[in-house]
C-alpha positions in Angstrom: 0.0 0.0 0.0 2.9 2.3 0.8 4.3 1.9 -2.8 1.0 2.7 -4.4 0.7 5.8 -2.2 4.2 7.0 -3.1 3.6 6.4 -6.9 0.2 8.2 -6.8 1.7 11.1 -4.8 4.7 11.5 -7.2 2.5 11.2 -10.3 0.1 13.9 -8.9 3.0 16.2 -8.1 4.6 15.7 -11.5 1.2 16.5 -13.1 1.0 19.8 -11.2 4.7 20.9 -11.3 6.1 19.6 -14.6 6.3 21.4 -17.9 7.0 19.6 -21.2 9.9 21.0 -23.3 10.4 20.4 -27.0 13.8 21.3 -28.4 14.6 21.3 -32.1 18.0 21.4 -33.8 19.1 20.2 -37.3 20.0 16.7 -35.9 17.1 15.9 -33.6 13.8 16.5 -31.9 14.0 16.2 -28.1 11.0 16.0 -25.7 11.6 16.2 -21.9 9.6 16.8 -18.8 10.9 18.8 -15.8 11.5 19.7 -13.0 10.5 16.2 -11.7 11.8 13.3 -13.8 8.9 11.6 -15.5 8.6 9.0 -18.3 7.8 10.0 -21.8 10.8 12.0 -22.7 12.5 11.0 -26.0 14.9 12.1 -28.7 14.2 11.4 -32.3 16.6 12.0 -35.2 15.2 14.8 -37.3 15.9 12.9 -40.5 13.6 10.0 -39.4 10.5 12.2 -39.1 8.2 11.9 -42.1 5.1 13.5 -40.8 3.6 15.1 -37.7 -0.1 15.0 -36.7 -2.5 15.8 -33.9 -5.0 13.2 -32.8 -8.1 13.6 -30.7 -8.4 11.0 -27.9 -11.9 10.6 -26.5 -12.4 8.4 -23.4 -15.8 7.3 -22.3 -16.4 6.3 -18.7 -19.4 5.6 -16.5 -19.4 9.3 -15.5 -19.0 10.9 -18.9 -16.4 11.5 -21.5 -13.0 13.3 -21.5 -11.2 14.6 -24.6 -7.5 15.2 -24.9 -5.0 15.5 -27.8 -1.8 13.8 -28.7 1.0 15.2 -30.9 2.6 12.3 -32.8 5.2 11.7 -35.4 5.3 9.1 -38.2 8.8 8.1 -39.1 9.9 7.5 -42.6 9.7 3.7 -42.0 6.0 4.1 -40.8 6.6 3.9 -37.0 4.2 6.0 -34.9 5.8 7.9 -32.0 3.9 9.9 -29.5 5.7 13.2 -28.7 3.2 14.8 -26.4 0.2 13.2 -24.7 -2.8 14.7 -22.9 -2.8 18.2 -24.4 -5.8 20.2 -23.3 -6.7 21.8 -26.6 -6.4 20.9 -30.3 -4.9 24.3 -31.0 -1.9 23.5 -28.9 -1.1 20.4 -30.8 -1.8 21.9 -34.2 0.4 25.0 -33.4 3.4 22.8 -32.2 2.9 20.5 -35.2 3.0 23.5 -37.7 6.0 25.0 -36.0 8.0 21.8 -36.2 6.9 21.1 -39.8 8.0 24.7 -40.7 11.4 24.3 -38.9 12.2 21.1 -40.8 10.5 22.0 -44.0 8.0 19.1 -43.8 5.1 19.4 -46.2 1.9 18.6 -44.3 0.2 15.4 -45.5 -2.9 13.7 -44.2 -2.3 10.8 -41.7 -4.9 8.1 -40.8 -6.4 9.0 -37.4 -5.4 12.6 -37.7 -7.8 15.2 -36.2 -9.6 17.1 -39.0 -8.6 20.7 -39.5 
């Protein structure tokens, strides 16, 4: 029970305190969460990114529905990688998607499961 309490407390604190950071340079896209270490950070070689897209995630529960948005990348070999999960608004995901595509000169293409614009 103590372990569950510690994990739950840490996860709650990270949710309130952490900010997600995306760094771009010519070699890679890097996603990290700080100030508390938290899973989900990753580094992707920029040359591997074929497309970016924002996806709407709707979860239905007994008490209603919740909607969040994920920013994902599709690599040139077809692998899907989540960059950011649980965004509150579609505009946030679409803005970040457009900025990354502009930086790397990626032409926007439709992706299966992508949120309509």
